[in-house]
DOGUPA-89579 format. One record per residue (C-alpha): x, y, z; residue in three letters. Coordinates in steps of 0.001 Angstrom, whole numbers, padded with zeros to 6 digits, always signed. Example, Ala and Ser with C-alpha at 12.3 -4.5 7.8 and 13.67 -1.06 7.14 Angstrom:
2
+012300-004500+007800ALA+013670-001060+007140SER
***
This chain:
716
+083000-036136-026623MET+080197-034877-028849GLN+077656-036294-026396GLU+079433-034416-023583VAL+079268-031178-025580GLU+075576-031677-026366ARG+074826-032252-022682LEU+076894-029148-021821THR+074844-026977-024209LEU+071576-028452-022974GLN+072374-027650-019308ILE+074127-024310-019952ALA+071139-022953-021941MET+068631-023954-019235ASN+066647-020840-018242SER+066368-021960-014605ARG+070153-022276-014387LEU+070445-018679-015568GLN+068244-017635-012645VAL+070388-019585-010154LEU+073620-018144-011535LEU+072271-014603-011281SER+070684-014997-007830SER+072531-013723-004748ASP+070306-015494-002237SER+069179-019073-001932GLU+066342-018240+000410GLU+064194-016273-002006SER+061055-017931-003275THR+062235-017597-006848GLU+065601-019253-006048SER+064032-022171-004164ARG+061599-022803-007031ALA+064426-022562-009554ALA+066521-025071-007499PHE+063645-027544-007432TYR+062798-027197-011123ASP+066456-027299-012192PHE+067083-030555-010270ILE+064100-032099-012128ARG+065554-030893-015444ASP+068905-032489-014583LEU+067178-035722-013682ASP+065493-035838-017098ARG+068920-035438-018767SER+070496-038164-016632ARG+070064-041060-019058MET+071284-039190-022163SER+074414-041373-022544SER+075817-044628-021153SER+079337-043106-021125PHE+078418-040328-018680ILE+078611-041618-015118ASP+077464-038483-013293ASP+077322-034691-013646PHE+076620-031707-011429TYR+076684-027876-011392VAL+078832-025836-008976TYR+077601-022308-007996LEU+080384-019894-007028ASN+078259-017459-005027ASN+076953-020106-002615SER+079607-022856-003107GLN+076709-025232-003714THR+076634-028430-005738ILE+073427-029294-007679ILE+073212-032824-009061SER+070265-034732-010604PRO+069379-036181-007179ILE+070585-033720-004547ARG+071701-030265-003539LYS+074665-030018-001155ALA+077565-027851-000049LYS+080749-028430-002063ALA+082888-029474+000941SER+080399-032139+002053LEU+079820-033313-001521PHE+083503-033954-002309PHE+084359-035494+001091GLU+081334-037703+001695HIS+079257-038098-001489VAL+082178-038559-003860GLN+084539-040386-001497ASN+087705-040720-003533SER+090597-042809-002150PRO+092834-039956-003306ASP+093094-037609-000273PRO+093882-034668-002521GLY+090649-034992-004529TYR+088635-032320-002579PRO+091494-029828-002842ALA+091943-030587-006545LEU+088271-029976-007311MET+088185-026823-005155LYS+091202-025444-007011GLN+089799-026446-010404THR+086323-024955-009823LEU+087753-021633-008609SER+089347-020937-012016GLU+087907-020360-015508TYR+088057-023390-017796HIS+086797-024102-021281ARG+086531-027758-022284HIS+088980-028908-019572LEU+089570-032658-019276TYR+091336-033931-016127LEU+093208-037213-015832HIS+091288-040231-014597SER+090374-040094-010889ILE+089231-043097-008752PRO+085900-042717-006936LEU+084249-045035-004413GLY+085770-047977-002585SER+085887-051759-002719GLY+083886-053400-005487THR+082090-050131-006320THR+085289-048241-007070GLN+085596-046906-010618LYS+087757-044451-012504LYS+086219-041439-014167VAL+087417-038780-016583LEU+086421-035327-015364THR+085210-032625-017788TYR+084919-029022-016521VAL+083191-026075-018278GLN+082808-022648-016629SER+079382-020969-016694LEU+077881-018903-018223PRO+079395-019851-021568LEU+081817-017290-022955GLY+082312-015221-019743GLN+085992-015574-018836LYS+086360-012833-016205THR+083046-013033-014383SER+082055-016677-014512PHE+079542-017684-011834LYS+079762-021432-011768GLY+080994-024583-013419SER+079510-027685-015021LEU+081309-030958-014119VAL+080678-034134-016157ILE+082262-037447-015083GLN+082851-040018-017859ILE+083210-043732-017065ASP+086785-044576-018138GLU+086062-048298-018402GLN+083247-047668-020916GLN+085633-045682-023112VAL+088297-048375-022873LYS+085805-051092-023826ASP+084779-049090-026870LEU+088407-048541-027902ALA+089195-052260-027610ARG+086486-053081-030155GLN+088658-051596-032900ILE+090345-054318-034979ASN+093904-053350-034130TRP+093198-052452-030493ALA+094038-055970-029347SER+097655-055414-030476GLU+097849-051627-030273GLY+097166-048919-027713HIS+095199-045661-027587LEU+096246-042534-025650TYR+094101-039428-025000VAL+095895-036194-023985LEU+094426-032859-022923ASN+095586-029546-024516PRO+098243-029231-021758GLN+099833-032522-022855GLY+098687-034432-019800GLU+097554-038046-020194LEU+093814-038356-019589ILE+093238-041984-020534MET+095000-044935-022150THR+094207-048531-023035THR+097778-049556-022216SER+098860-050849-018846ASP+102354-049414-019353SER+103297-045827-020151THR+107102-046257-020131GLY+107888-044722-023574ASP+104901-042371-023559LEU+106756-039170-022580GLU+109414-039754-025240ARG+106822-040404-027910LEU+104675-037424-026900ILE+107662-035142-027207GLY+107826-035866-030940LYS+104184-034955-031604LEU+104859-031425-032847ASN+102019-030968-035373ASP+098270-031135-034905GLN+098014-034241-037068THR+100562-036730-038377GLY+102117-040204-038245TYR+105576-041789-038208HIS+107400-044923-037065SER+109152-045185-033691GLU+110709-047892-031547MET+108547-048547-028488ALA+109032-051361-026013ASP+111604-052957-028337GLY+109303-053128-031369GLU+108808-050900-034416MET+105527-049109-033887THR+103325-047054-036286MET+102431-043891-034386LEU+099465-041790-035673SER+097840-038833-033949TYR+095247-036123-034491THR+093907-033151-032517THR+090214-032270-032110SER+089379-028767-033340GLU+086393-028475-031010SER+087889-029446-027606ASN+091695-029566-028195GLY+092037-033207-027150LEU+094831-035139-028836ARG+094260-038792-029773TYR+097333-040990-030254VAL+097336-044608-031506SER+100329-046924-031412ALA+100122-050121-033488VAL+102922-052603-034283PRO+104153-052102-037823ARG+103845-055832-038590SER+100108-055703-037882VAL+099622-052728-040198VAL+101688-054019-043127MET+100169-057524-043030ALA+096882-056088-044097GLY+098515-053932-046768VAL+100187-056914-048431ASP+096964-058866-048455GLU+095115-055907-049910ILE+097681-055582-052700LYS+097160-059204-053721THR+093405-058927-053631TRP+093496-055604-055492ALA+095396-057111-058435VAL+093035-060073-058582MET+089991-057838-058303LEU+091269-055536-061043LEU+091656-058471-063409ALA+088181-059799-062584VAL+086676-056319-063014CYS+088286-055861-066412LEU+086932-059164-067673ILE+083486-058804-066107ALA+083274-055127-067090GLY+083994-055882-070723THR+081299-058560-070820ILE+078803-056401-068912ALA+079408-053330-071094CYS+078815-055298-074245TYR+075636-056963-072977SER+074222-053786-071461MET+074968-051744-074564ALA+073228-054315-076731TYR+070269-054647-074356ARG+069805-050889-073789ASN+070070-050039-077460TYR+067109-052260-078357SER+064471-050120-076537PRO+065930-046953-078051ILE+065776-048489-081510ARG+062177-049615-080941ASP+061253-046158-079609MET+062760-044405-082615VAL+060917-046738-084958GLU+057618-046138-083154ALA+058121-042355-083269ILE+058890-042466-086968ARG+055725-044398-087682LYS+053525-041960-085735GLY+055286-038733-086690ARG+054776-036856-089866ARG+057947-036226-091824SER+059562-032826-091204THR+062577-033276-093433GLY+064895-032691-090478LEU+068111-034709-090591ARG+069546-035985-087326VAL+072895-037624-086691SER+071787-040291-084219ASN+068816-041694-082317GLU+069315-039448-079276ILE+069133-036324-081430ASP+066036-037715-083107PHE+064289-038309-079760ILE+065408-034879-078528LYS+064001-033110-081585SER+060731-035042-081234THR+060378-034026-077582LEU+061101-030388-078429LEU+058456-030449-081155ASP+055941-032011-078745SER+056654-029398-076075MET+056277-026616-078649GLN+052931-028031-079772GLU+051836-028238-076123GLU+052821-024598-075556ASN+050908-023538-078675ASP+047862-025454-077471LEU+048090-023877-074010ARG+048395-020438-075600ASP+045302-021071-077695THR+043344-022263-074661LEU+044447-019241-072622SER+043115-016915-075342ARG+039791-018750-075299GLN+039582-018793-071488GLU+037455-015592-071126PRO+034888-016847-073642ALA+034724-020289-072011ILE+034323-018734-068567ARG+031592-016358-069782ALA+029686-019235-071391ASN+029962-021342-068231PHE+028734-018537-065951LEU+025905-017641-068335SER+024676-021259-068307ARG+025144-021381-064537LEU+022798-018408-064127PHE+020113-020100-066167ARG+020384-023377-064274GLY+021819-025240-067272GLN+024873-026533-065367VAL+024828-029628-063197ASP+026969-028664-060149PRO+027741-032304-059406SER+029455-032591-062801ALA+031656-029542-062172VAL+035072-030633-060902THR+037847-028576-059365GLY+040009-029239-062412GLU+037397-027859-064807SER+036882-024791-062600ILE+040639-024112-062555ASP+040819-024583-066323PHE+038280-021780-066839MET+040087-019516-064379GLY+037160-019550-061947VAL+037957-019508-058237ARG+035573-018986-055313PHE+036706-018532-051713LEU+033210-018720-050216ALA+030357-021192-050746GLU+027581-018557-050717ALA+026733-016692-053934PHE+024815-013590-054895GLY+023914-012134-058304VAL+023697-008452-059248ILE+022036-007515-062552LEU+023139-004268-064212ILE+020955-002676-066884ASP+022729+000133-068756ILE+020067+002807-069295GLU+022238+005528-070782ASN+025869+005409-071919GLY+025850+008406-074227SER+029369+009423-073242ARG+030717+006306-074956PHE+027776+005268-077181ALA+026877+008533-078910LYS+025334+006894-081970GLU+024090+003766-080200GLY+025853+001357-082547SER+026799-002158-081508GLU+030586-001463-081296PRO+029868+001526-079045GLU+027679-000528-076704TRP+030405-003175-076602ILE+032776-000416-075461LEU+030315+000591-072721VAL+030115-003052-071611GLN+033901-003199-071520PHE+034090-000086-069328VAL+031427-001346-066887VAL+032987-004819-066724SER+036443-003448-065896ASN+035076-001122-063223ILE+033319-004122-061644CYS+036593-006036-061556LYS+038391-003122-059893GLU+035718-002739-057205LEU+035180-006452-056603MET+035764-007020-052876PRO+036710-010674-053339GLY+036270-013383-055891ASP+033639-012449-058441GLY+033033-012421-062173TYR+031165-010285-064691THR+029090-011835-067491VAL+027697-009955-070513GLU+024125-011163-071035LEU+023281-008815-073910ASP+024342-005395-075172LEU+022770-003449-072306GLN+022722-005974-069484ARG+025487-007491-067390LEU+025407-009860-064437ALA+027889-009958-061568VAL+028365-013256-059731LEU+029911-012723-056284MET+031030-015235-053685SER+030013-013803-050319VAL+031613-014945-047060SER+029601-015219-043865LYS+029621-012259-041440PRO+032291-012309-038740ASP+030619-013143-035375PRO+033326-011118-033618ALA+032195-007978-035470ASP+028586-007254-034437PRO+028574-004047-036471GLY+029624-005758-039703GLY+027471-005933-042829LEU+025187-008875-043476SER+025533-010968-046631GLU+022814-009000-048452ASN+024302-005815-047042GLY+027586-006579-048746ARG+025821-006970-052090LEU+024082-003617-051618ARG+027329-001942-050512SER+029098-003164-053632PHE+026176-002093-055845ALA+026167+001397-054298GLU+029921+001840-054801ARG+029653+000551-058361LEU+026745+002856-059216LYS+028533+005877-057771ALA+031586+005110-059909THR+029507+004605-063059LEU+027596+007854-062421ASP+030969+009607-062285HIS+031625+008351-065829TYR+028097+009399-066910GLN+026867+005837-067315ILE+023322+005597-065963GLN+022366+002141-064709THR+019612+000315-062852THR+020774-002481-060581MET+018994-005322-058858ALA+020249-008141-056687PHE+018696-011277-055208GLY+019374-013047-051975GLY+022593-014808-051010VAL+022312-018602-051278HIS+024740-021349-050326CYS+025945-023759-052979GLY+026667-023406-056672MET+023393-025135-057513GLU+021526-022151-055984GLN+023126-019655-058375THR+020150-019940-060744GLY+017823-019096-057871ARG+019880-016009-057006ALA+019760-014960-060666TYR+015987-015480-060853ALA+015523-013382-057706GLU+017666-010606-059144ALA+015628-010747-062374LEU+012414-010558-060345ALA+013748-007550-058436ALA+014709-005880-061712LEU+011072-006116-062860ASP+010182-003620-060103TYR+012021-000955-062054ARG+008640-000048-063531ILE+007421+001095-060103THR+010680+002209-058461MET+012052+004100-061454GLY+015230+003956-063483GLN+018640+004556-061971GLY+017810+002826-058676THR+019212-000151-056766ILE+016561-002771-056019ILE+017090-005629-053590GLY+015031-008770-053625TYR+014548-008525-049867GLU+012656-005234-050463GLU+009954-007000-052443ILE+010090-010415-050764GLY+007955-009328-047798GLY+005281-007514-049817MET+002052-009192-050826GLU+002348-009016-054575GLN-000594-007767-056538ARG+001276-008366-059772ILE+002836-011593-060984TYR+006280-012233-062369HIS+006073-013251-066025TYR+008147-010682-067939PRO+008163-010333-071682LEU+011752-011525-071797GLU+010796-014811-070117THR+007796-015265-072418GLU+009972-014688-075493THR+012516-017151-074162GLN+009800-019768-073648MET+008444-019223-077154ILE+011903-019688-078678ASN+012524-022833-076624MET+009114-024233-077530ALA+009709-023594-081216LYS+012917-025615-080972SER+011248-028339-078865GLY+013521-027666-075851ASP+011223-028908-073072PHE+014015-029273-070432PRO+014742-025557-070812GLY+011027-024699-070566ILE+010729-026942-067514ASP+013464-024974-065697LYS+011828-021669-066619LEU+008471-022924-065337LEU+010101-023978-062059ASP+011659-020531-061667GLN+008357-018756-062432ILE+006507-020942-059937TYR+009159-020460-057241ALA+009235-016682-057662ILE+005456-016242-057662ASN+004296-018882-055175PHE+007292-020017-053081VAL+009202-016793-052512ASN+006163-014447-052656SER+002640-014167-051309ARG+000708-013792-054533ILE-003083-013600-054314THR-005190-016394-055866PRO-006789-013993-058351GLU-003398-012779-059555VAL-002201-016391-059679GLY-005060-017312-062037LYS-004126-014352-064207CYS-000555-015650-064322LEU-001610-019109-065541PHE-004069-017529-067964PHE-001180-015480-069393ASP+001052-018555-069599MET-001762-020461-071309THR-002124-017518-073716GLY+001525-018019-074660THR+000721-021651-075393LEU-002217-020591-077594LEU+000102-018321-079569LYS+002405-021269-080127LEU-000529-023471-081183GLN-001486-020936-083840ASN+002040-021098-085234VAL+001991-024892-085125PHE-001464-025116-086727SER-000277-022882-089554GLY+002091-025642-090612SER-000808-028035-091186GLY-000490-029876-087872LYS-002894-029920-084949LYS-002449-030654-081271LEU-004823-032992-079484THR-005876-033158-075859GLY-008730-030694-075583GLY-008835-027043-074593ASP-005723-025936-072598PRO-007566-022951-071093VAL-010325-025110-069629LYS-007940-027817-068422SER-005639-025318-066662VAL-008173-022896-065203LEU-010453-025772-064204GLY-007966-026856-061519CYS-008551-025933-057887THR-004946-025362-056699THR-001933-023517-058093ALA+000132-026712-058045GLU-002440-028482-060234GLU-002485-025538-062638MET+001303-025642-062752PHE+001358-029376-063540GLN-001289-028994-066272LYS+000669-026146-067847THR+003832-028257-067761ARG+001979-031146-069471GLU+000678-028897-072260TRP+004137-027476-072946TYR+005621-030973-072927GLU+002978-032103-075411SER+003684-029136-077654PHE+007458-029718-077578CYS+006962-033397-078411SER+004885-032446-081436ALA+007424-029844-082526VAL+010284-032309-082242ASN+008572-034514-084831GLU+008856-031643-087327GLU+012085-030241-085944ARG+014647-031415-088546PRO+013005-029606-091471ASP+012275-026477-089425HIS+015765-026313-087959GLY+017477-026672-091324GLU+015367-023904-092838LYS+016022-021533-089946LEU+019744-022360-089986PHE+019981-021678-093708GLN+017957-018480-093287ARG+020431-017229-090661ILE+023399-018025-092915LYS+021798-016259-095881ASP+021108-013180-093770TYR+024702-013104-092504VAL+026126-013515-096033ASP+023971-010672-097319ALA+024379-008145-094490ASN+027579-008840-092532CYS+029558-006169-094438THR+027156-003469-093208ASP+028759-001347-090467SER+025446-001356-088527ASN+025152-005128-088694PHE+025022-006928-085339GLY+023282-009632-083325LEU+020613-007195-082164ALA+019583-006152-085687SER+019686-009725-086987MET+017615-011047-084057ALA+015027-008322-084617GLU+014839-009077-088333GLU+014411-012829-087744LEU+012007-012425-084812GLY+014261-014164-082308LEU+016152-013177-079157THR+019914-012722-079329GLN+020498-015521-076853GLN+018300-018019-078706TYR+019858-017001-082009LEU+023394-017691-080711SER+022463-020982-079022VAL+020501-022241-082058PHE+023322-021480-084516PHE+025908-023121-082252LYS+023724-026210-081937LYS+023103-026669-085676TYR+026352-025357-087104GLY+028867-026582-084483ASP+030296-023058-084627GLN+029690-019824-082722ASN+027617-017307-084666LEU+030168-014571-084025LYS+032942-016824-085381ASP+030880-017518-088517TYR+030274-013777-089067ILE+033984-013180-088609MET+034833-015918-091119ALA+032452-014462-093768VAL+033928-011000-093294ARG+037487-012296-093546LEU+036680-014191-096760ARG+035346-010963-098262ALA+038436-009108-097020ALA+040776-011666-098612LYS+039045-011270-101983ARG+039481-007487-101817MET+043096-007742-100589LEU+043927-009869-103629ALA+043326-006732-105686SER+045635-003727-105322SER+042922-001182-106089GLU+041635-001111-102458PHE+043551+000311-099502THR+043550-001415-096111ILE+041205+001281-094752THR+038788+000817-097664GLN+038771-002947-097121VAL+038095-002474-093398ALA+035129-000155-093996LYS+033796-002352-096790ALA+033423-005339-094454ILE+031856-003394-091583GLY+034724-001951-089503TYR+034781+001695-088524ALA+038566+001946-088985ASN+041532-000161-090057ASP+042952-000637-086531ILE+040293-003111-085387GLY+040365-004869-088754PHE+044167-005359-088665ILE+044011-006727-085106ARG+041243-009236-085944VAL+042883-010272-089236PHE+046239-010945-087582LYS+044606-012836-084693LYS+042786-015218-087049ASN+045250-015487-089965GLU+048557-015075-088122GLY+049753-012244-090421ILE+048738-008635-091102THR+046528-007699-094104PRO+049499-005963-095715GLY+051660-009065-095451ARG+048801-011198-096821TYR+048556-008912-099854ARG+052325-009278-100404GLU+052103-013090-100238ILE+049192-013130-102735VAL+051202-010907-105075ALA+054223-013216-104775GLU+051993-016213-105670ASN+050772-014517-108832GLY+047432-013399-107396GLY+046497-016820-105985LYS+044905-016612-102547GLN+046281-018801-099734GLY
***
């Protein structure tokens, strides 16, 4: 019956049938096309079930029958196509189809003649669904009665019992019994929708059970001899008692063995946890509680670790991007997991770099101190984040310079008036500069070209740095694009003082790989990306060789001497720029090799010198990386990298640790207030000091002083 209902819904919801039901004429082009298409749809649904013998649709307005293989008038269809031996069949169908029916099942009707004769159950549903007063047709489905009987006989008790199917009007639709003598008497006692009771039928006590379908109203009645039913019950009782006894015995044995076997792993696990876990003094009642407490402790430790990593995420990301700019990151070693860990996410594969030099931030940095410049950096960095059109990140290179790394998507081909990739960089720079001017922060910006691939980020940074060098000719407070200088024939070379200082610091530490990357960038900017004249090119290599001579003077002062001849003659004696470049590379490599032989003693002295300077001056409010780098004759970047390399600790963290040690000594005494302690170690006020102290020590300075007092003046 469910298959009949599914077929009914499938046909009733057919859009072409809706057209036929609504059409008043069969001759219209739309109606003829709908007839043809609907017959094909019916044909596709023909094999949906083996129980369904045939089905067709009757249209009231034209008294037409549409079946999966034909279209015919109703009178011809019932008299000739479906030739029933019952002479009243055409009149019955005409009467039935002229009235509204919902899920109507008729008694079995014979169709055909001779050996092809079969009985079918007829199902009628008026169309459209739900329209009782103005229905326009009917769906007729004919079910093979023999198929249903065969299915019913497969039930175990069907060989000795019988099945009856009644429609909502109480009429017999189908039965597996050849005799219906006591049927009317039995049906008269079926008062409820569902039930069962015993009755005498055909001289034998019969178990009568019945139920009514909620969906179609059909009532199903089964009649089985009581002896057949109770024989199985008695056998089941015997087997149930035997099975219960077996289950009790087997269950007892199984419970004991399983309990013993399953307890062993738990015992071994508890023992292993106890061996690897430090004692907490926590008492637990059983092994499950012990394992539970261990898991809770592990999850808490994991959460603490995640919290610590999340606090360090900005610093890790800034370090990664800073090294990426300088070409110190191997893109092939960068995995998606490591990128996600640092909170870095790029939607596009093309990258551009914008350098921002802060020329004047007097509104925030009135005295020009390091904390004030840090505030200016914070303001500029946050404005960049607010204006960032997509994925992008800001990196603080030094106190007055920031770099913006942007992932730039390709222009939309469907938008011919859209901005190019470089145009998007300039548009962002213009909006950023206008916003910073509003806050009275004067800046000079420069950006390089847009390059595809993370490995090209260093090239984009070098181009932006080269464009920034043109500030000397284009003036401060301007926006300089690398494409503006890329097409000009340069009469100056790119070898800024910053790059020379960086090379000197790297050479002093024997870092030839870093020098090699800088040399590649200088060569690419001056000879690959530009059209530098030969005379200016010689001046460039002469200047680079001059840097090497300065380094040789420093090296010779230590009692050592480089061999290999005169670097000036060997470099300027070459005939091509590539040969000059290779000679320069060889001289720097030779110098770094010589320095590395003396590096341990030199590095230790410089490291100790930095620590002594920090210990002596870190409590000064004007103390900072800039002043320390100037005093030691180093750049801020080299100073930070060198200290991290030798001390396995960030320089800023070391300065913080020295200041906190001094603060703890002063807090142990009650003669200093919190504000006095903060100023004594270099903070302008107590707010920043309290925040830093609590972040590193986990408690406030006031609470630390109370703990020291409780311990009799002993510092924790």
